[in-house]
LOSEPA-24068 format. One record per residue: residue in three letters; x, y, z of N, C-alpha, C in turn. Coordinates in steps of 0.1 Angstrom, whole numbers, padded with zeros to 4 digits, always signed. Layout:
BEGIN
ALAXYZXYZXYZ...
//
This chain:
BEGIN
UNK+0253+0138-0095+0256+0144-0081+0251+0134-0071UNK+0258+0134-0059+0253+0126-0048+0255+0134-0035UNK+0248+0129-0025+0248+0135-0012+0249+0124-0001UNK+0256+0126+0009+0257+0117+0021+0248+0122+0032UNK+0239+0114+0037+0230+0118+0047+0232+0109+0060UNK+0234+0116+0071+0236+0109+0084+0223+0108+0092UNK+0222+0098+0100+0210+0097+0109+0208+0109+0119UNK+0196+0112+0122+0193+0123+0131+0184+0118+0142UNK+0183+0126+0153+0174+0124+0164+0163+0134+0165UNK+0165+0146+0159+0156+0157+0161+0154+0164+0147UNK+0141+0168+0145+0138+0176+0133+0130+0188+0139UNK+0135+0200+0138+0129+0211+0145+0132+0224+0138UNK+0122+0234+0138+0124+0247+0132+0111+0252+0126UNK+0113+0262+0118+0102+0269+0111+0106+0271+0097UNK+0098+0267+0087+0101+0268+0073+0090+0273+0065UNK+0093+0278+0052+0083+0279+0042+0088+0272+0030UNK+0080+0263+0025+0085+0255+0013+0082+0263+0000UNK+0088+0260-0011+0086+0268-0023+0071+0267-0028UNK+0068+0276-0037+0054+0277-0042+0049+0264-0048UNK+0036+0262-0047+0030+0250-0053+0033+0249-0068UNK+0038+0237-0071+0042+0235-0085+0030+0235-0094UNK+0019+0228-0091+0008+0227-0099+0001+0241-0101UNK+0000+0249-0091-0006+0262-0092+0004+0271-0100UNK+0017+0270-0098+0026+0278-0105+0025+0276-0120UNK+0024+0264-0125+0022+0261-0139+0010+0268-0144UNK-0001+0267-0137-0014+0273-0141-0014+0288-0140UNK-0008+0293-0130-0007+0308-0129+0000+0314-0141UNK+0011+0307-0145+0019+0312-0157+0010+0311-0170UNK+0004+0300-0172-0004+0297-0184-0016+0306-0185UNK-0024+0306-0174-0037+0313-0175-0035+0328-0174UNK-0024+0333-0167-0022+0347-0168-0019+0352-0182UNK-0012+0343-0190-0009+0346-0204-0022+0347-0212UNK-0033+0341-0208-0045+0341-0215-0054+0352-0212UNK-0051+0360-0202-0060+0371-0197-0059+0383-0207UNK-0068+0392-0205-0069+0404-0213-0061+0416-0207UNK-0055+0413-0195-0048+0424-0188-0035+0420-0183UNK-0029+0428-0173-0017+0425-0167-0019+0418-0153UNK-0012+0407-0151-0014+0400-0139-0001+0398-0131UNK-0001+0400-0118+0011+0398-0110+0010+0384-0104UNK+0022+0378-0104+0023+0365-0097+0033+0366-0086UNK+0029+0361-0074+0038+0362-0062+0039+0348-0056UNK+0051+0344-0053+0053+0330-0047+0055+0319-0057UNK+0058+0323-0070+0060+0313-0080+0072+0304-0077UNK+0070+0291-0080+0081+0281-0078+0090+0284-0090UNK+0103+0286-0086+0113+0288-0096+0122+0275-0096UNK+0118+0266-0105+0124+0253-0106+0123+0248-0121UNK+0130+0237-0123+0131+0233-0137+0118+0231-0144UNK+0108+0225-0137+0095+0222-0144+0088+0235-0148UNK+0087+0244-0138+0079+0257-0141+0087+0265-0151UNK+0100+0265-0151+0108+0272-0161+0105+0267-0175UNK+0103+0254-0176+0099+0248-0189+0086+0255-0194UNK+0076+0256-0185+0064+0262-0189+0066+0277-0193UNK+0074+0284-0185+0077+0298-0188+0083+0300-0201UNK+0093+0292-0204+0101+0293-0217+0092+0290-0229UNK+0084+0280-0228+0075+0276-0239+0065+0288-0241UNK+0059+0294-0231+0050+0305-0233+0057+0317-0239UNK+0070+0319-0235+0077+0330-0241+0078+0328-0256UNK+0081+0316-0260+0082+0313-0275+0069+0315-0282UNK+0058+0314-0275+0045+0316-0281+0041+0331-0281UNK+0050+0339-0275+0048+0354-0275+0043+0360-0262UNK+0042+0352-0252+0038+0357-0239+0049+0366-0233UNK+0045+0377-0226+0054+0386-0221+0055+0386-0206UNK+0067+0384-0201+0069+0384-0186+0080+0394-0182UNK+0078+0400-0171+0088+0409-0165+0090+0405-0151UNK+0103+0407-0146+0107+0403-0133+0114+0389-0133UNK+0118+0384-0122+0124+0371-0121+0122+0366-0106UNK+0127+0354-0104+0125+0348-0091+0110+0345-0088UNK+0106+0347-0076+0092+0343-0072+0082+0353-0076UNK+0086+0365-0081+0076+0376-0085+0077+0378-0100UNK+0066+0378-0107+0066+0381-0121+0054+0389-0124UNK+0055+0397-0135+0043+0404-0140+0041+0399-0154UNK+0029+0395-0157+0025+0389-0170+0016+0398-0177UNK+0019+0402-0190+0011+0409-0198+0003+0400-0207UNK-0010+0398-0203-0019+0389-0210-0020+0391-0225UNK-0020+0380-0232-0022+0381-0247-0036+0378-0251UNK-0045+0375-0242-0059+0371-0246-0058+0357-0252UNK-0070+0351-0254-0070+0337-0260-0064+0337-0274UNK-0065+0348-0281-0061+0347-0296-0048+0355-0299UNK-0040+0358-0289-0029+0367-0291-0015+0360-0292UNK-0015+0346-0292-0003+0339-0293+0002+0339-0308UNK+0015+0336-0310+0021+0335-0323+0027+0322-0325UNK+0029+0318-0338+0035+0305-0341+0050+0306-0337UNK+0054+0296-0329+0068+0295-0325+0077+0292-0336UNK+0089+0298-0336+0099+0296-0347+0108+0284-0344UNK+0106+0277-0333+0114+0265-0330+0105+0255-0323UNK+0110+0243-0320+0103+0233-0313+0102+0238-0298UNK+0090+0235-0293+0087+0238-0279+0092+0226-0270UNK+0101+0229-0260+0107+0219-0252+0101+0219-0238UNK+0093+0209-0234+0088+0208-0221+0097+0202-0210UNK+0110+0199-0214+0119+0194-0205+0115+0181-0199UNK+0114+0180-0185+0110+0168-0178+0096+0170-0173UNK+0089+0180-0177+0076+0184-0171+0064+0178-0178UNK+0057+0168-0173+0045+0163-0178+0034+0173-0178UNK+0034+0181-0167+0023+0192-0167+0025+0201-0178UNK+0037+0206-0181+0039+0215-0192+0035+0209-0205UNK+0039+0196-0208+0035+0190-0220+0020+0188-0222UNK+0013+0184-0212-0001+0181-0214-0009+0194-0214UNK-0006+0203-0205-0014+0216-0205-0011+0223-0218UNK+0001+0224-0223+0004+0231-0235-0003+0224-0247UNK-0004+0211-0247-0011+0204-0258-0025+0209-0259UNK-0032+0211-0247-0045+0216-0247-0046+0230-0253UNK-0036+0239-0249-0035+0252-0254-0033+0253-0269UNK-0023+0245-0274-0019+0245-0288-0030+0240-0297UNK-0038+0231-0291-0049+0225-0299-0059+0236-0304UNK-0059+0247-0297-0068+0258-0301-0062+0269-0309UNK-0049+0268-0312-0042+0279-0319-0042+0277-0335UNK-0044+0288-0342-0045+0286-0357-0031+0286-0364UNK-0022+0278-0358-0009+0276-0364-0003+0263-0360UNK+0008+0260-0367+0015+0247-0364+0025+0249-0353UNK+0026+0238-0345+0037+0238-0335+0041+0224-0332UNK+0053+0222-0327+0059+0209-0324+0063+0210-0309UNK+0060+0199-0302+0062+0199-0287+0070+0186-0284UNK+0081+0188-0277+0089+0176-0273+0093+0178-0258UNK+0102+0169-0253+0106+0169-0240+0119+0161-0239UNK+0124+0159-0226+0136+0152-0225+0134+0137-0226UNK+0144+0129-0225+0143+0114-0227+0133+0108-0219UNK+0131+0112-0206+0121+0106-0197+0107+0110-0201UNK+0105+0123-0205+0092+0127-0208+0087+0121-0222UNK+0097+0118-0230+0093+0112-0243+0088+0098-0242UNK+0090+0092-0230+0085+0079-0228+0071+0079-0221UNK+0066+0090-0217+0054+0091-0209+0042+0092-0218UNK+0030+0087-0214+0018+0086-0223+0012+0099-0226UNK+0009+0102-0239+0003+0114-0243-0011+0111-0250UNK-0013+0099-0253-0026+0096-0261-0038+0099-0252UNK-0037+0098-0239-0048+0101-0230-0052+0116-0232UNK-0043+0124-0237-0046+0138-0240-0050+0140-0254UNK-0042+0134-0263-0044+0137-0277-0057+0132-0283UNK-0061+0120-0278-0073+0114-0284-0086+0123-0282UNK-0089+0128-0270-0100+0137-0268-0098+0150-0275UNK-0086+0155-0276-0084+0167-0284-0087+0166-0298UNK-0083+0154-0304-0087+0151-0318-0102+0151-0320UNK-0109+0146-0309-0124+0146-0310-0129+0160-0311UNK-0122+0169-0305-0126+0183-0305-0123+0190-0318UNK-0115+0184-0327-0112+0189-0340-0097+0193-0342UNK-0089+0191-0332-0074+0194-0334-0068+0183-0343UNK-0057+0187-0350-0049+0178-0358-0036+0176-0351UNK-0034+0164-0346-0023+0160-0337-0017+0147-0342UNK-0004+0147-0344+0003+0135-0348+0016+0134-0340UNK+0021+0122-0338+0033+0120-0330+0037+0105-0331UNK+0048+0102-0324+0053+0089-0323+0043+0079-0318UNK+0043+0067-0323+0033+0056-0318+0019+0061-0319UNK+0015+0067-0331+0002+0072-0333-0003+0082-0323UNK+0006+0091-0319+0002+0102-0310+0003+0098-0295UNK+0009+0086-0293+0011+0082-0279+0023+0089-0272UNK+0033+0092-0280+0045+0097-0274+0050+0110-0281UNK+0056+0118-0273+0063+0130-0278+0075+0126-0287UNK+0079+0134-0297+0074+0147-0300+0060+0147-0307UNK+0052+0157-0305+0039+0159-0311+0039+0170-0321UNK+0032+0169-0332+0030+0179-0341+0016+0183-0341UNK+0013+0196-0338-0001+0200-0335-0005+0212-0344UNK-0016+0210-0351-0022+0221-0358-0036+0224-0352UNK-0037+0236-0346-0050+0239-0339-0060+0245-0348UNK-0073+0245-0343-0084+0250-0350-0094+0256-0340UNK-0104+0263-0345-0116+0265-0336-0122+0252-0332UNK-0123+0249-0320-0126+0235-0315-0141+0233-0312UNK-0145+0221-0312-0158+0218-0309-0159+0216-0294UNK-0170+0219-0287-0172+0215-0273-0171+0200-0271UNK-0168+0196-0259-0166+0181-0257-0174+0177-0245UNK-0180+0165-0245-0186+0158-0234-0177+0146-0232UNK-0170+0145-0221-0159+0135-0220-0158+0130-0205UNK-0157+0117-0204-0155+0111-0191-0140+0107-0190UNK-0133+0112-0180-0119+0108-0178-0117+0094-0176UNK-0109+0087-0184-0107+0072-0182-0096+0069-0172UNK-0088+0079-0168-0078+0077-0158-0078+0089-0148UNK-0072+0087-0137-0072+0098-0127-0061+0107-0130UNK-0064+0117-0138-0053+0127-0143-0058+0141-0143UNK-0054+0149-0134-0057+0163-0134-0051+0170-0146UNK-0040+0165-0151-0034+0171-0163-0043+0169-0176UNK-0049+0157-0177-0058+0155-0189-0070+0164-0187UNK-0076+0164-0175-0087+0173-0173-0084+0188-0176UNK-0073+0192-0172-0069+0206-0174-0066+0209-0188UNK-0060+0200-0196-0058+0202-0210-0071+0203-0217UNK-0081+0196-0214-0094+0196-0220-0101+0209-0217UNK-0100+0214-0204-0106+0226-0200-0100+0238-0208UNK-0087+0238-0209-0080+0248-0217-0085+0248-0231UNK-0085+0236-0237-0090+0235-0251-0104+0240-0253UNK-0112+0237-0242-0126+0241-0243-0128+0256-0244UNK-0119+0264-0239-0119+0278-0240-0119+0283-0254UNK-0114+0274-0263-0113+0277-0278-0125+0271-0286UNK-0135+0267-0279-0147+0262-0285-0158+0272-0283UNK-0169+0269-0290-0181+0278-0289-0193+0269-0284UNK-0196+0270-0271-0207+0262-0266-0203+0257-0252UNK-0209+0246-0248-0207+0241-0234-0200+0228-0235UNK-0189+0227-0227-0182+0214-0226-0185+0208-0212UNK-0185+0195-0211-0188+0188-0199-0177+0178-0197UNK-0170+0179-0185-0160+0169-0182-0165+0161-0170UNK-0165+0148-0170-0169+0140-0159-0156+0134-0153UNK-0154+0138-0140-0142+0134-0133-0146+0125-0121UNK-0147+0112-0123-0152+0104-0112-0141+0102-0101UNK-0129+0105-0105-0117+0104-0096-0115+0115-0086UNK-0123+0126-0089-0121+0139-0081-0106+0143-0080UNK-0100+0144-0091-0086+0148-0092-0084+0162-0088UNK-0072+0166-0085-0070+0180-0080-0076+0190-0089UNK-0082+0201-0083-0090+0210-0090-0084+0224-0091UNK-0071+0225-0092-0065+0238-0093-0069+0246-0106UNK-0071+0239-0117-0075+0245-0129-0089+0251-0128UNK-0098+0244-0122-0112+0249-0120-0112+0262-0112UNK-0104+0262-0101-0103+0273-0092-0097+0285-0099UNK-0086+0283-0107-0080+0294-0115-0090+0300-0125UNK-0097+0292-0132-0107+0297-0142-0118+0304-0135UNK-0122+0300-0124-0133+0307-0116-0128+0321-0112UNK-0116+0321-0107-0110+0334-0103-0108+0344-0114UNK-0105+0339-0126-0103+0347-0138-0116+0351-0145UNK-0128+0346-0140-0141+0350-0145-0147+0341-0156UNK-0141+0329-0157-0147+0319-0167-0161+0314-0161UNK-0169+0310-0171-0182+0305-0167-0181+0290-0165UNK-0176+0287-0153-0174+0273-0150-0181+0269-0136UNK-0187+0257-0136-0193+0253-0124-0192+0238-0123UNK-0195+0233-0111-0195+0219-0108-0209+0215-0104UNK-0214+0204-0111-0227+0198-0108-0225+0185-0100UNK-0229+0184-0088-0227+0172-0080-0212+0171-0077UNK-0208+0158-0076-0194+0156-0072-0185+0155-0084UNK-0190+0152-0096-0181+0147-0106-0182+0155-0119UNK-0193+0163-0121-0195+0170-0134-0190+0184-0134UNK-0181+0187-0144-0176+0201-0145-0182+0207-0158UNK-0188+0218-0158-0194+0225-0169-0187+0238-0172UNK-0182+0239-0185-0175+0251-0189-0182+0257-0202UNK-0186+0269-0201-0192+0276-0213-0182+0286-0219UNK-0182+0286-0232-0173+0295-0239-0180+0300-0251UNK-0176+0311-0257-0163+0318-0254-0164+0327-0242UNK-0152+0331-0237-0151+0339-0225-0139+0348-0226UNK-0139+0359-0219-0127+0367-0217-0122+0366-0203UNK-0109+0363-0201-0104+0361-0188-0097+0373-0183UNK-0099+0377-0170-0093+0388-0164-0090+0385-0150UNK-0078+0390-0145-0074+0388-0132-0064+0399-0128UNK-0060+0400-0115-0051+0410-0111-0038+0404-0105UNK-0040+0394-0096-0028+0389-0088-0030+0375-0084UNK-0020+0366-0087-0020+0353-0081-0010+0353-0070UNK-0014+0349-0058-0006+0346-0047-0005+0331-0045UNK+0007+0325-0047+0008+0311-0047+0012+0305-0034UNK+0005+0296-0027+0009+0291-0014+0020+0281-0016UNK+0026+0277-0005+0036+0267-0005+0030+0253-0009UNK+0039+0245-0015+0035+0232-0021+0034+0221-0010UNK+0022+0216-0008+0020+0206+0002+0028+0193-0002UNK+0030+0191-0015+0037+0179-0019+0052+0180-0016UNK+0057+0193-0016+0071+0196-0012+0072+0195+0003UNK+0062+0200+0010+0061+0200+0025+0061+0185+0030UNK+0055+0176+0022+0053+0162+0027+0065+0156+0032UNK+0077+0158+0026+0089+0152+0031+0093+0156+0045UNK+0091+0169+0047+0094+0175+0060+0083+0171+0071UNK+0071+0170+0066+0060+0165+0075+0063+0151+0080UNK+0067+0142+0071+0071+0128+0075+0083+0128+0083UNK+0093+0136+0079+0106+0136+0087+0103+0141+0102UNK+0095+0151+0103+0092+0156+0117+0084+0146+0125UNK+0075+0139+0118+0067+0129+0125+0076+0117+0129UNK+0085+0113+0121+0094+0101+0125+0105+0105+0135UNK+0109+0117+0136+0119+0121+0145+0115+0118+0159UNK+0124+0112+0167+0121+0110+0181+0118+0122+0189UNK+0124+0133+0185+0122+0146+0192+0120+0158+0183UNK+0114+0168+0188+0113+0181+0180+0099+0184+0175UNK+0097+0196+0170+0085+0199+0163+0088+0209+0152UNK+0080+0209+0142+0083+0217+0130+0070+0225+0126UNK+0073+0238+0124+0062+0247+0120+0064+0251+0105UNK+0054+0248+0097+0055+0250+0082+0045+0261+0079UNK+0050+0273+0074+0041+0284+0071+0035+0283+0057UNK+0023+0288+0056+0018+0292+0042+0017+0280+0033UNK+0010+0269+0037+0009+0257+0028-0005+0256+0022UNK-0005+0253+0009-0018+0251+0003-0025+0238+0009UNK-0038+0239+0013-0045+0228+0018-0058+0225+0010UNK-0056+0226-0003-0067+0222-0012-0072+0208-0009UNK-0085+0206-0007-0089+0193-0003-0085+0181-0012UNK-0083+0184-0025-0078+0174-0034-0064+0170-0031UNK-0057+0177-0022-0042+0175-0020-0039+0171-0006UNK-0049+0172+0003-0046+0170+0018-0047+0156+0022UNK-0047+0146+0013-0047+0132+0017-0035+0129+0025UNK-0024+0135+0023-0012+0132+0030-0014+0135+0045UNK-0021+0146+0048-0023+0149+0062-0033+0139+0068UNK-0043+0136+0061-0054+0127+0066-0048+0113+0069UNK-0040+0108+0059-0034+0095+0061-0025+0094+0073UNK-0016+0104+0074-0007+0104+0085-0014+0106+0099UNK-0024+0114+0099-0032+0116+0111-0039+0103+0115UNK-0044+0096+0105-0051+0083+0108-0041+0073+0113UNK-0028+0074+0109-0017+0065+0114-0012+0069+0128UNK-0016+0081+0133-0012+0085+0146-0003+0097+0147UNK+0000+0103+0135+0008+0115+0135+0001+0127+0142UNK+0008+0136+0149+0003+0147+0155+0005+0160+0146UNK-0004+0163+0138-0003+0174+0129-0015+0184+0131UNK-0012+0196+0134-0022+0206+0136-0023+0216+0124UNK-0035+0219+0120-0037+0229+0109-0042+0242+0115UNK-0034+0252+0113-0036+0265+0120-0038+0277+0110UNK-0044+0287+0114-0045+0300+0107-0050+0298+0092UNK-0062+0292+0091-0067+0289+0078-0071+0302+0071UNK-0068+0303+0058-0071+0315+0050-0073+0311+0035UNK-0074+0320+0026-0076+0317+0012-0069+0327+0003UNK-0062+0321-0008-0056+0330-0018-0062+0325-0032UNK-0068+0334-0039-0074+0331-0052-0082+0318-0052UNK-0091+0317-0043-0100+0305-0041-0092+0293-0037UNK-0079+0294-0034-0072+0282-0029-0070+0283-0013UNK-0075+0273-0006-0073+0274+0009-0058+0272+0013UNK-0054+0279+0023-0041+0280+0028-0041+0279+0043UNK-0030+0273+0049-0029+0273+0064-0014+0271+0067UNK-0012+0272+0081+0001+0268+0086+0000+0254+0093UNK+0011+0247+0093+0011+0233+0099+0020+0232+0110UNK+0016+0226+0121+0025+0223+0132+0026+0208+0133UNK+0038+0202+0132+0040+0188+0133+0049+0184+0144UNK+0045+0175+0153+0053+0171+0165+0058+0157+0163UNK+0071+0155+0167+0077+0142+0166+0072+0132+0175UNK+0076+0119+0173+0072+0109+0182+0073+0095+0176UNK+0070+0093+0164+0071+0080+0157+0061+0070+0162UNK+0050+0074+0168+0040+0064+0173+0029+0062+0162UNK+0033+0055+0151+0024+0053+0140+0020+0039+0139UNK+0008+0037+0133+0002+0024+0130+0000+0022+0115UNK+0002+0010+0110+0000+0008+0096-0014+0011+0092UNK-0016+0012+0079-0029+0016+0074-0031+0010+0060UNK-0043+0013+0054-0046+0009+0040-0049+0021+0032UNK-0043+0023+0021-0045+0035+0012-0050+0030-0001UNK-0063+0032-0004-0069+0027-0016-0080+0036-0021UNK-0086+0032-0032-0099+0039-0036-0097+0054-0039UNK-0107+0061-0033-0108+0076-0036-0096+0084-0030UNK-0089+0078-0020-0078+0084-0014-0066+0085-0024UNK-0064+0076-0033-0052+0075-0041-0050+0088-0049UNK-0059+0093-0057-0056+0106-0064-0052+0117-0055UNK-0056+0117-0042-0053+0128-0033-0039+0126-0026UNK-0033+0115-0029-0019+0113-0023-0010+0108-0034UNK-0013+0109-0047-0006+0102-0057+0009+0106-0057UNK+0012+0119-0055+0026+0124-0055+0033+0120-0042UNK+0025+0118-0031+0031+0115-0018+0033+0101-0015UNK+0029+0092-0023+0030+0077-0020+0045+0073-0017UNK+0055+0078-0024+0069+0073-0021+0072+0077-0006UNK+0069+0089-0002+0073+0093+0012+0063+0087+0022UNK+0051+0084+0018+0042+0076+0027+0047+0062+0029UNK+0053+0057+0019+0060+0043+0020+0071+0044+0031UNK+0078+0055+0031+0088+0057+0041+0082+0057+0055UNK+0072+0065+0057+0065+0066+0070+0060+0052+0074UNK+0055+0044+0065+0050+0031+0068+0060+0021+0074UNK+0073+0024+0070+0084+0015+0075+0085+0016+0090UNK+0081+0027+0095+0083+0030+0110+0070+0028+0117UNK+0060+0024+0111+0047+0022+0117+0046+0008+0122UNK+0037+0006+0132+0035-0007+0138+0025-0015+0128UNK+0029-0026+0124+0020-0034+0115+0023-0032+0100UNK+0013-0036+0092+0014-0036+0078+0007-0024+0072UNK+0012-0019+0061+0005-0009+0053+0004-0014+0039UNK-0008-0012+0034-0011-0017+0020-0016-0005+0012UNK-0010-0004+0000-0014+0006-0010-0018+0000-0023UNK-0030+0002-0027-0035-0004-0039-0042+0007-0048UNK-0043+0005-0061-0049+0014-0070-0041+0025-0075UNK-0027+0023-0074-0018+0034-0077-0009+0031-0089UNK-0015+0024-0099-0008+0020-0111-0003+0032-0119UNK-0010+0044-0117-0005+0056-0124+0009+0060-0120UNK+0014+0055-0109+0028+0058-0105+0038+0052-0114UNK+0034+0042-0122+0043+0036-0131+0046+0044-0144UNK+0039+0055-0146+0042+0064-0157+0045+0078-0153UNK+0052+0079-0142+0057+0092-0137+0071+0094-0142UNK+0079+0103-0136+0093+0105-0140+0101+0092-0140UNK+0097+0083-0131+0102+0069-0132+0090+0060-0129UNK+0092+0047-0130+0082+0038-0124+0084+0038-0109UNK+0076+0047-0103+0078+0049-0088+0075+0037-0079UNK+0066+0029-0083+0064+0017-0075+0077+0008-0075UNK+0083+0006-0087+0095-0002-0088+0107+0005-0082UNK+0108+0018-0084+0120+0026-0079+0120+0026-0064UNK+0109+0029-0058+0109+0030-0043+0110+0017-0036UNK+0105+0006-0043+0106-0007-0037+0121-0011-0038UNK+0127-0010-0049+0141-0014-0051+0150-0007-0041UNK+0149+0006-0040+0158+0014-0032+0156+0012-0017UNK+0143+0011-0013+0141+0009+0002+0146-0005+0006UNK+0145-0015-0004+0150-0028-0001+0165-0028+0001UNK+0172-0019-0006+0186-0018-0003+0189-0014+0011UNK+0180-0007+0017+0182-0002+0031+0177-0013+0041UNK+0172-0024+0036+0167-0035+0045+0152-0035+0048UNK+0145-0026+0040+0131-0026+0042+0124-0038+0037UNK+0112-0041+0043+0104-0052+0038+0093-0046+0030UNK+0095-0045+0017+0085-0039+0008+0082-0049-0004UNK+0069-0051-0006+0066-0060-0017+0059-0051-0028UNK+0063-0052-0040+0058-0045-0051+0046-0052-0057UNK+0034-0046-0058+0022-0051-0064+0021-0045-0078UNK+0012-0050-0087+0010-0044-0100+0005-0030-0099UNK-0002-0027-0088-0008-0013-0087-0005-0007-0073UNK+0005-0012-0066+0007-0007-0053+0019-0013-0045UNK+0018-0013-0032+0029-0018-0024+0023-0024-0011UNK+0030-0034-0006+0028-0039+0008+0040-0037+0016UNK+0039-0029+0027+0051-0025+0035+0049-0030+0049UNK+0059-0037+0054+0060-0042+0068+0066-0031+0076UNK+0060-0028+0087+0065-0017+0096+0074-0022+0106UNK+0078-0013+0115+0087-0015+0126+0101-0021+0121UNK+0105-0015+0110+0117-0020+0103+0129-0011+0107UNK+0141-0018+0110+0153-0010+0112+0160-0009+0098UNK+0163+0003+0094+0169+0005+0082+0184+0006+0083UNK+0191+0000+0074+0206+0002+0073+0209+0013+0063UNK+0221+0019+0066+0226+0028+0056+0229+0021+0043UNK+0227+0028+0032+0229+0021+0019+0233+0032+0008UNK+0237+0027-0003+0239+0036-0015+0227+0034-0024UNK+0220+0045-0026+0207+0045-0033+0208+0054-0045UNK+0199+0051-0055+0198+0058-0067+0184+0065-0068UNK+0184+0077-0074+0172+0085-0076+0163+0080-0088UNK+0170+0073-0097+0163+0069-0109+0159+0081-0117UNK+0165+0093-0116+0162+0105-0123+0149+0111-0118UNK+0144+0107-0107+0131+0111-0102+0132+0119-0089UNK+0127+0132-0090+0128+0141-0078+0122+0136-0066UNK+0110+0130-0067+0102+0125-0055+0109+0113-0049UNK+0114+0104-0057+0122+0093-0052+0134+0097-0044UNK+0141+0107-0050+0153+0112-0043+0150+0118-0030UNK+0139+0126-0029+0136+0132-0016+0130+0122-0006UNK+0123+0112-0011+0118+0102-0002+0129+0094+0004UNK+0139+0090-0004+0150+0083+0001+0159+0091+0011UNK+0160+0104+0008+0167+0112+0018+0159+0113+0031UNK+0146+0113+0031+0138+0113+0043+0140+0100+0050UNK+0140+0088+0043+0143+0075+0050+0157+0075+0056UNK+0167+0080+0049+0180+0080+0053+0183+0087+0066UNK+0174+0097+0069+0176+0104+0082+0174+0095+0094UNK+0167+0083+0092+0164+0075+0103+0169+0060+0102UNK+0179+0059+0093+0186+0046+0092+0196+0045+0103UNK+0202+0033+0104+0212+0030+0115+0225+0036+0113UNK+0229+0039+0100+0241+0045+0096+0239+0054+0084UNK+0250+0061+0080+0248+0070+0069+0246+0064+0055UNK+0238+0071+0047+0235+0067+0034+0240+0077+0023UNK+0241+0072+0011+0244+0080+0000+0233+0080-0011UNK+0228+0091-0015+0218+0092-0025+0224+0097-0038UNK+0224+0090-0048+0230+0094-0061+0219+0099-0071UNK+0223+0109-0079+0213+0114-0088+0204+0125-0083UNK+0210+0132-0073+0201+0142-0066+0199+0155-0074UNK+0205+0156-0086+0202+0167-0095+0188+0167-0100UNK+0181+0155-0099+0167+0154-0103+0158+0164-0094UNK+0162+0166-0082+0154+0175-0073+0153+0189-0078UNK+0162+0193-0087+0161+0207-0092+0148+0210-0099UNK+0141+0200-0104+0129+0203-0112+0117+0207-0104UNK+0118+0205-0090+0107+0209-0082+0111+0216-0069UNK+0123+0214-0064+0126+0219-0050+0142+0221-0050UNK+0147+0231-0056+0161+0233-0057+0168+0234-0043UNK+0162+0240-0033+0168+0241-0020+0165+0231-0010UNK+0161+0219-0015+0156+0209-0006+0166+0204+0004UNK+0178+0201+0000+0188+0195+0009+0194+0205+0018UNK+0195+0217+0014+0199+0228+0024+0188+0230+0035UNK+0176+0230+0031+0165+0231+0041+0165+0220+0050UNK+0167+0207+0045+0167+0196+0054+0178+0196+0064UNK+0190+0200+0059+0202+0200+0068+0200+0210+0079UNK+0193+0221+0076+0191+0231+0086+0181+0228+0097UNK+0173+0217+0094+0163+0213+0104+0167+0201+0112UNK+0175+0192+0106+0178+0179+0112+0191+0180+0121UNK+0190+0174+0133+0202+0173+0141+0201+0161+0150
//
């Protein structure tokens, strides 16, 4: 599928983006682990989260309702059943890695796979520490690639330092640690997103953080909760935030957005570049901070450097930050983002190639990008590379090209933001 996007002068209106994808995955999984019935409100209904939902159903989890509201009848830690078929994570790395942690603690055999893209993504970063905890896991390339065959056991606690900036690995180990007896310690020097820790704390787990980097989880534990209210996804809002910032005129009000500090790097980077973004009506849902955002147009941006501790906080937003940098005065340098090479596509290569088609001056580095600002973009025919965030970033860039552009492969957007193009067309003029 493809879409034609015409240049615009104004981005204006009021929107609420879909529920946070990371929190939606965790709400589904951890609600299934509780001892009671949990209501979920604001769930992202998209390809990735449906993969998690369907896999949990195969394991015996019970869900009622549809759309953004669900009721989950918890099975407890020990209430799952052996699936009678292969579990398919689709395109979702979060589903695959978090489920691997869950399955490592189950007293039965299971097989986990995914689509062609997911079967190329690294899994050994999860499987190796789980093997240290006592799980039996085998797979292609010595457990590096899906499909994985998993036989779970009562696991040993683990003391583990994350070798890469991956909240998915951290979350998988914390889930597995629930199936151990004793104290597990995870050292996260990268300060990756902490949605799993917040969910566990809300559900009554004995989890705490010592200093900036040490996470301590004691088990066994019984999890209990009542209701998850999921805020809008700041990574989904990012495309509209950048579009509203780059538009010569207009202002955009975005309701009910999650502002978890591990996720707000996009706001801080854009504000440091000169964007006018106000954070209003701060509140909290299930230990997750939430606010409304007001973004004013103007395009008065300056280039910047994005490196170090900021990278994990903007890892999903780097493609659209690259678009913002094209319209900033001066040079923008992004380094330390090699993790983008093992996402749904090699995002450093994909965004470089496609923006260059539009006339952008972008240099691909082994772990980042160098972007020359104040560039006039030409309309072009671009490819999504099967990657939802590349497709949405290119659509954002196309709004401010000199002529119309065509984005091919837009079906990829269904995995995280099914209504994206309708929402964009309703705001842009």
